[in-house]
C-alpha positions as CSV (number, residue, x, y, z in Angstrom):
1,M,0.0,0.0,0.0
2,A,3.0,2.3,0.4
3,I,3.1,3.0,-3.4
4,L,-0.5,4.2,-3.1
5,V,0.4,6.7,-0.4
6,V,3.2,8.1,-2.4
7,L,1.1,8.3,-5.6
8,I,-1.9,9.9,-3.8
9,R,0.4,12.5,-2.2
10,F,2.0,13.3,-5.6
11,F,-1.3,13.7,-7.5
12,Y,-3.4,15.0,-4.6
13,P,-1.1,16.7,-2.1
14,K,-3.9,18.0,0.0
15,K,-5.6,14.7,0.6
16,K,-5.5,13.4,4.2
17,I,-4.0,9.9,4.6
18,I,-4.1,8.2,7.9
19,L,-2.4,4.9,8.8
20,L,-3.7,2.6,11.5
21,A,-0.6,1.1,12.9
22,H,-1.1,-2.2,14.6
23,G,1.5,-4.5,16.1
24,I,4.8,-6.0,15.2
25,E,4.7,-5.1,11.5
26,V,5.4,-1.4,12.3
27,W,7.8,-1.7,15.2
28,N,10.9,-2.1,13.1
29,L,12.7,0.3,10.8
30,Q,10.8,0.6,7.6
31,K,13.0,1.0,4.5
32,G,12.6,2.2,0.9
33,L,9.1,3.0,-0.2
34,K,7.5,2.1,3.2
35,A,9.8,4.7,4.9
36,R,9.0,7.3,2.3
37,A,5.2,6.6,2.7
38,L,5.4,7.0,6.5
39,K,6.8,10.5,6.1
40,K,4.0,11.4,3.7
41,L,1.1,10.4,5.9
42,T,-1.1,13.1,7.4
43,S,-1.4,11.2,10.6
44,I,-0.7,7.8,12.1
45,W,-3.1,6.1,14.7
46,A,-1.3,3.6,16.8
47,V,-3.3,1.0,18.8
48,S,-1.1,1.5,21.9
49,N,1.6,3.7,23.4
50,F,4.1,0.9,23.0
51,T,3.4,0.7,19.2
52,K,3.6,4.5,19.0
53,N,6.9,4.7,20.8
54,E,8.5,1.8,18.8
55,L,7.2,3.3,15.5
56,C,8.6,6.7,16.3
57,K,11.9,5.6,17.8
58,N,12.7,3.1,15.0
59,N,11.6,5.3,12.1
60,D,12.7,8.8,13.2
61,L,9.1,10.0,13.2
62,D,7.8,13.1,15.0
63,C,5.7,11.6,17.9
64,R,3.2,14.5,17.5
65,K,2.2,13.0,14.2
66,V,1.2,9.7,15.9
67,Q,-2.0,9.5,18.0
68,V,-3.0,6.5,20.2
69,F,-6.2,5.1,19.1
70,P,-6.8,1.8,21.0
71,N,-8.7,-1.1,19.6
72,T,-12.3,-0.5,20.6
73,I,-15.7,-2.1,20.7
74,D,-18.7,-0.6,18.9
75,P,-20.6,1.3,21.7
76,F,-23.8,0.3,20.0
77,F,-23.0,-3.4,19.9
78,E,-25.8,-5.4,21.6
79,A,-24.7,-8.7,23.0
80,N,-27.2,-11.5,23.4
81,I,-26.4,-12.2,27.1
82,E,-29.1,-14.8,27.6
83,H,-27.5,-17.0,24.8
84,A,-23.9,-15.9,25.0
85,I,-22.5,-19.4,24.7
86,D,-23.8,-22.1,22.3
87,W,-22.8,-25.1,24.4
88,D,-23.6,-27.4,21.4
89,L,-20.4,-26.1,19.8
90,L,-18.4,-27.5,22.7
91,L,-19.9,-31.1,22.6
92,P,-17.3,-32.4,20.1
93,Y,-14.6,-31.4,22.6
94,N,-16.4,-33.0,25.6
95,L,-16.8,-29.6,27.2
96,N,-19.8,-28.3,29.1
97,Y,-20.8,-25.4,31.4
98,S,-19.0,-26.8,34.4
99,H,-15.6,-26.7,32.7
100,T,-13.3,-23.8,32.9
101,I,-12.5,-22.4,29.5
102,I,-9.6,-20.1,28.6
103,F,-10.1,-18.2,25.4
104,T,-7.2,-16.5,23.7
105,L,-6.5,-15.3,20.2
106,T,-3.2,-14.6,18.6
107,R,-0.8,-15.7,15.8
108,L,1.5,-18.5,16.9
109,K,4.8,-17.8,15.2
110,A,8.3,-18.8,16.4
111,T,9.4,-15.2,15.8
112,E,6.8,-13.9,18.2
113,M,7.7,-15.8,21.3
114,Y,7.7,-12.6,23.3
115,K,3.9,-12.8,23.6
116,G,4.3,-15.5,26.3
117,Y,1.8,-17.9,24.9
118,D,4.4,-20.7,25.2
119,K,4.4,-20.0,28.9
120,I,0.6,-20.2,29.1
121,I,0.5,-23.5,27.3
122,A,3.3,-24.9,29.5
123,A,1.4,-23.8,32.7
124,L,-1.9,-25.5,31.7
125,P,-1.1,-28.9,33.2
126,N,-0.4,-27.2,36.6
127,L,-3.7,-25.3,36.3
128,I,-5.7,-28.4,35.7
């Protein structure tokens, strides 16, 4: 998408372009076209202070250009509390309402061991 940022800025210099920066992909030094595109953005919205700081530090960006915009939930979202869990989905796993269930969501990549999921998985037998 970096080429689009550079082209839009070239043909439409007054257009506002905002990047939503999320996670490890933006923590490192960006090179070439990506580095050029970062400099041409109107604003960058980072999902956390950590991401903002890493992005600015590693890419020599003015931190005033980066706003923290945390992941959010739609304030108008209406959850069906009475039927929040469809227990039939758990039957193939021999789980029911009396079991403790830990839900987590992430990528599991060897290069992202800093997330600590390996420690959670290793601790499960002790928790049981």
